[in-house]
N, C-alpha and C positions, 0 to 999 in steps of 0.2 A: 846473515851478514843480510842480503840482497835486499831481504823485507826490509829491514829497518832504514837500508838507503833510501828504498821507495816511500817511506812513510816519512823521513824528513823532506823528500822533494815535494809531496804534497802538501805538508806542512806548509811549506817556502811559499808553495803556488797560491794556497788558501789566503796567506797571511800577503799577498800581493796583490791577489784580488780585492781583499779585504781594506787597504789601503788606498786602491784607486777609486773603488765604490766610497771610499769617507772625503776623498778628495773630491769626486764630482757631487758626491751630496752638500759639502761646503762650497764650493763655488756657483750651485745654484742657488742657496739660500742668498749667499754674498748677493750675486746677480740679483735677486729678486728684491730683495731690500733697499739695494740703492736706486732701482727704478720706484720704487715707492715714495723716498727721500728725494731723491731728487725732480719728480715731476717733470719729465721734459716736455709734455703737452699740457697745458695749461689752459687749454681751452675751457671756453665759459659754456657750460652745456645750454642749449634751446627750453628756453623759460614754458616747460608745459605747463597748460592749465592759466597762464597768465589772464586771460578774459576777465576771469571768475577772481581776482584780487578785486580791491580798491581802483575805480577809477578814478585819477586825480582831478584828467582835464580835458578839453580837449582845443584844437587849433587847425586855422585855415590859413594854408600859406598859400597864400594868392601870386597871379601872375607879376605883379609889382616886386615881388619880392628875388634878388639876384641869386635866390638857390632854389628858384621853381623849378626848373627842368630837373633838378637831380631828388628835390623832396616835395615839391607841389604837389600839393591834395591834403588829404585831412590829417592830422598827426591826434592820436591818442595815446595817453600817458597812463601807466599804470601800476602801480606799487604793492609788494608784498605788504607783510604788517613790520616789520625793520623797516621798510622804505617808510610808511605812514609814519612809523613815529620820527622818522628824520625831517620829514615835511613839518611835523609839529615842532618840534624842539630847534632845527636848523641844522641838527647835528646827524649825519646818518651811522647808525650804529652798523656793527659788524655781522654781513649776513644780508643787508637790503639789498634788493633787487629792485632796480627801475626799468620800466620796459615803455620803449615808444613805438607806438606802431604807426607805418605811413604808409599812405594808402592814398593811391589815385582817384580823381573824381569822373564823372561823368554825368553828360543829362537824361533826365530819364525820357526815355521812346514816351511815355503815357504820355507826360504830364508837363507842360509848358513852365520853364524858371526851374524848375526842379531838379537839383542836385542831388546824386549819390553817391555814396562810397562804389570807389571803383578797385580795380585789383589791388593787392598789397604792392607795393615796391619794394619794401624790406622792413625787418624787425630789429630794432636796435636793443641792445642789452647792456646793460650796468649792472655789474657788482661790487659790494664793498667788500672788502678784504686786503687789509693794511699790510699782511706779509706778503702776500702772493703777489702784490700790486702794489711796491712800497713807490716802485720810481712814477707811476701814474696817477700820486694821490690818493693811492690805496683805493683805486677803483679799476676795475676790468672791465675793457668794452668789448661788444662784437657785435658783429649785424650778420644777421641772416636774410638770403636774398627771395625774394617772391614769399611764395608759402613755404619753403625750402626748411626743414628745420635741420639740414646737416650743410648748405650751401653757403660757405664763411666769406666775407667779404671782407672781414680787417685784417684777425692773425695777429701775426705780428709788428703789423703797421699803426698798429693803437696809440706808440706815444705821440705820432706825426697825425695821422687821420683822425684821432677824437683830440688825445687830452692837451694838443697846443691850443686847440680852441677853448678847451673845459677850463684853463687855467685862467682865464678873464673871470671865472664865477670859483675863484680858491675862497671869498668872504665867506660864499655859501655852499662850502663842502664839494666845491665843481659841479654843481647842479645849477644848470639855466631854469627848469622848472618849478611853479611854487602850487601849494594844492589852492584850489578855491573852497573856498567852508561855504 
């Protein structure tokens, strides 16, 4: 009889452990799937290799610009293939990425009157994803400080720092620049 009682206790203990293991496994799976679904960090990634994309145009922002202190210098604009489709058609498809590279300028030390690209101020990125960025016209916005690929300048402030200004370009799918053919 003692053997039978110990066996029942062992079976009961094993069932209890199995139940705890199944419950923990279920909690882990649910937590993992919720993190994928919820997307708590909709951060735009740094657009590695963007200088190999199509160069859309360059702009010089001179001292007479009211924004000169913040963005003065040279601005180069690049687009991925989908972004170029948007420049051609006037409507940017999902997955379009536009990159604005803002650089200071500096006088050439060896050639009087010649101006060169100086240090990078920041790299500004627009990503078209209508589901993720429905509140900002279907575009996600981010800026990366200097040459950093991780030091973000916009984050959750995109609606006020970027989109508020881009609303003036709603008829152009919220994009200021145009492709020079």
